[in-house]
Every structure is written in C-alpha cells, then in structure tokens.
C-alpha positions, 0 to 999 in steps of 0.5 A: 678716891680713897687709897686703901691697903687693898689698892696698894696690895693689888697695885704691887701684885700687878707691878710684881713688887713686894712691900713690907707693912711699913712700906705699904702704909707710907705708900697709902700716904703717899698715894693719897697726898698725890691724889689730893694734889690732882684734885686741885686741878678739878678746881681749874676752869679750863673752858676758856683755854683752846684745846691743843695737841702741842704747845708749839706750832710744830710740823712733822720734824721727823726724817723720812722713813727710808728702809734700810737693809733688812737684818738677817734672822741669825744676826737677830737671834744672836742677840737672844739670851736663850734660843731654840733653833729659830725662836726666842725663849722668854720667861713666862710671865702670865700666871 
C-alpha cells in the first residue's frame, strides 16, 4: 500500500489534527517506513505455529463481579463540567 498525501490528510481530518506541509511530508515517509516493517511480517511462515489466545496458560484471574451500592443521580451529575438539570451537556463532535 502506498502512503499518499491524501491518506495523511484524511487521517488527520479523522483525528482532528492539523499538520503543516512539512509535517505531512515527514508523516508520509514515517508511515511508509512503518508499513515497510509490517510487510516483512508477510515473509514469515506461521503455518506451523498453533493459534493461541494468550501466550500463558492463564485462567480467569479477575475478581468476582460483586455489585456495590449504586451511585445516586446527583452524585454522578456532580462530576459533569456542564449540565442541564438531569443531563450532561457535551460538545458537538459530529459535523
């Protein structure tokens, strides 16, 4: 896959990051370098490696899920930077 300025600009737009032309050029080279390293993984023959979900033979190490006392609505809303009666007010993120 070839990294182009259009891909860098699209990724920046999705990330809501603004880059200068110099930064875009540097990122284009950096992304191409990273993809080059990833491509070397395609050369590895993993057909003899068994599929695993985890490298260690680990069983559930989590604590038992025991419900605690519920928080009241007022306590939860007290953490809001901005609120409207019983609702959080959040900035618009969809264009």
